N, C-alpha and C positions, 0 to 999 in steps of 0.2 A: 765218122756216120754218127758219134755222141754228139762230138762238140757241131758240127753240124747242126745237127738234131736243137742243139742246148743254142744255138747261134739265131736259129730261124725260132723259137718262140720268144727269143729278148723280142727280136725285132717287133714282132706280132704284138709283144707288149708295148714297148715303145710307141709303135704305129695306133693302137688305139688308148694309149694316153694319150698323144696329141690329138686324136680323134674327140678326142671326149670335151675339149674347146674349141674346134671348126664348127663354127654356126655359117650356114650355105649363106649365098650373097641372096637380098635383098631381091623379090620379086616384084614383079610391074605394081606399080598404086594402084589399088579401085577407083573408081568413080565417084563413088559413096562411101563415108565411112561406116564399119560395122563396130561388132563387139564381138572380142571374143571371150565366150559365153563359161569359161575353165580352164584354169589354169593356173599354176603350182610357181611362184614367183621367188619362193623362200629355197626349193628344191633345185630352181633351175640356176640360182645365183650359188648354190654350192655345189652341184653336180657338177653346170659347164661352164658357169661363167659369165658373163656378157657380152652383146652380138656386140664385135667390137671393142669389147675392152680387156680380153686378155680371157684366158681360163680360168678354169675353177680348180688343175691339175694341169701338170708338165710345166710347158718352157710358159713362161710367165714372161717371159721379153720381147712379146709378139707385143704386146701393146701395154698400156698402163688402164689397170681397172679404175674403172668411175669412183668417183668420192659418193655418189650413192647411186647404187647399180641398179633400185626399180626405178628410178628416172630416167638412166637411161638407155632400159629394155621398153618403157612408155614410149619413151621417144622416138627410136626404133620405130615401135609398133605404129605410130603418127604420123610417120613419113609412107608407112604403108598401106594406110587407109582403115587401119583397126586405132577407136579412138575410146574403148570405154573397156576395161579388162571386170571382170570374175575372178578373185583371189579365191582358192577355196582349200578346206582346214581339209586336213586328216587324222588328227587328233587334239587334245588340248594346245597344247604346244604350239602349233600352225594356224591352229585356228583364232588363238591369244594375237599371235604376229600377224594372220590378216584383220584383226579388227584393228591394231594401230596404224597396219600399213596404210589402210583404207581412210583413216584419219587424216594420217599426211598427204596423201595423194588423192585428189579429184575425181581425178579418172579412174578410178579403182574402187571398189565394191566388194564387200566380203561373204563368203558363206562358212556356216560354223559345222562341225560333225564330228561325231571319229569316224573312221571309214570301217567296210566292213571286217575287215584282214585284223583289225586293228583291236576291237570288241574283243574276241576270245582268249589277246593277249594278256588283258588288263588283271590287275590281281583286287579292283575295286573299279568293276564297270560303271554302277550308281552313281556314285562319287564323280565319276568323270560327267557322267548322263547329267549329273546338277553343273558342272562344273560349263560343259557345252549349252544347258538353257540359260545359265547365268549371262552368259556374252552372246546368245539370240538377243537381249533385247535390244543390244545396241543399235541404232539409226541406221549404221554404216551397212551392218549386215542386215541382206537382202535374201538371204536364202539357209535351207539347212540341209548340208552336203556335204563329202558327198560321204551316203547314208546307201545299203542297202543291204544286198547280197552276193558272192560270190563263193561260187565254189567250185571254183579252179583250184587255188589255193591254202581256202582252208577246208578240212576234213568233215566228216559226222557228229566227229566227237564237238567241234566248235561252233556248229552253226545253230547249234542253240540259242548261244552268246550273241551271234550275228544274228539272227529272228528278232532274238527280247532286244538287241538294240535299234534296229531295224524300225520294229513295234514305236518304240521311245520318240526316235527321232521324226518320226509322219507326227506323236502328238504335238511337237516342240511346234511343228511345223506350222498347223492349227491352231495350237495357243497363241504362235506372233501370228499369224497371215504371213511369213515367207512362204516363198518357193522351196519345194522337197528337190531336191538334187539329187538321184538315184544312180550309184555303182551297183549293174547287172552286170555278174560274169557268169555266163554256164549257167541260167536261174529265173529265164526267163519267165517259166509258170508260175513259179513259187514268190517273183517280187507281185505280180497282178494278183494270187492267192492273198499276198500279206497287204496289198493297197485294199483289194477290195474287203477282206474282213475289218481294215480297221478304219477304212472309212476314206479315199485321199484327199488330202487339200485340194483350194481350189487350183492352186499350179503347179505338178509335176515337170520334171524336165529328166529324161531320160539321157543321162552322161554317156558321149562316146556311144552312141546309140550301134548298137551291134546285133541285132537281130535280122530273121530276113521279112520279107514283103507279106508274113501272112502274122507275124509279131509287131509290123510296123503299125496293119490296119488294126488289132487290136488297140493298141495304145492309140492311136490316132481316133479311133474312136469312144475310146474315156476322154478325148479331148487333152492327151498330154504331149508337150512339145519335145521333138526329137532333135536332140545335139550331135549332129555328126563333125568326128575328129578326120585326121590325117589319115585315115586307116580305109575313108571312101577313093582313095586317090591308091591306093595297092592293087595290083593285076589280078590277085586271088580273090578278089571283094564282091564279085560279083552281086552274092546276094541283098548283101549291105547299099551299091546303087538303085539293085529292084527296090532299097526298101524306100530310097529317095525318093524313086520316081513317083511312088503313092504317096509322099509326108506334101501337102497343103503345108504352101510356104509362108501361111500366119500360127503354124506347126514346127515351122523348123529354126535349128540355131546351127550356129557353129563354133568349133572352141579346137584349140589346142592341146590339150591336156599338156601341156610343155611341163619340161624338158622333154614328154615323150610321144610317141608316135607323128612323127616330121612326115609331111607330107610330101608322097615322090614330084619330085628326081631325087631327092635327099633323104631318104628311109635311111635310119643308120645314125643321123650325127645329130646335133642336141637343135630343138627345135626351139623356138618362141613368138610370141603374138603377131610381132611381125612377118609371119609367113602363112599365117590364114587367106591371104589372097590365093594362093597355091587352090587352096580345098572349097575358096567360094570359087572357083575359076571351075573347077570340076565337074561341082555341083553343078553349076550352069550349066553344064556340057550334058551331064545326067540327064536333068528334069526336062533340059530343052526353054526354061527360064530365061528371059534378059539379064545380060549381067546386071546391071542397072534395076531393074526390078526388083534381083534380087536381092540386092546390097538393102535397098529401100527397106524390104520385108525381113531382111535377119536385122536390122536395126532397129524396126517397133519391135518385131516380138521381144526383141531384150531390152526393150524398155517398158512392156507391158508387164514381163518376168519379172525383173530385178526392178521395177521403178528409176524417178529419175537419178542420173548421177549426182 
């Protein structure tokens, strides 16, 4: 019995290792190009590899990794009708990497920030914020985020640092006139409270929107943009689809949050920008919008929020 259990566990581990590099097949391309408003190219390449370029871990013999993984992800996305990407920073290192990547690739823009779960871990939060502010001045940086509040992974002892960091990011976004990209997990009311206290920047994006229709209505009323990820395709996401139904098309974006939150029917496999069409088509079905009209609206909103690429 022990031998059987050991064999079963090892097999599961091997399967999980292989799945780390198994990107889903490409969906049907969209009729009009759209943007991926929130992706983590650095994490995707490190943890999952590149679509068609071999996995980051496990069996590397299936394909040869590309010389430029970012260019490979961009190319596959473009074939699916996703022609612009927003690379999102979560700490100083990834923010710096994003600025450098956006400088090399015209179809990529960057945002810079300290993730809310990162803030309580830092020995010198003020110094890290100063580095983010320095990076924010770069022309290829078009957003400050992802920042915000996360009451799921950070407990009471870390929330003061989270909120202080969030308030500092709001100030940076306003100082440079750039979009504020918010991470909000289990903290809807407090996110609105802090934004109301500080005075929100002109442009606010709720990344991976996770609220219900009531919270969506509050955000829409304030003029915020709601960005929907692959979670809107999940069977259990009825409340999220209800939120999408009441979101005006000119306040709606789509994103991958790659390599996470892969849309159905590929949940659990690595995500990348080329899978955006699955989320867009799901949103078209949910909202009743014409697919071509929805794509045009997403593209226009992306240009309004982040500026020209």
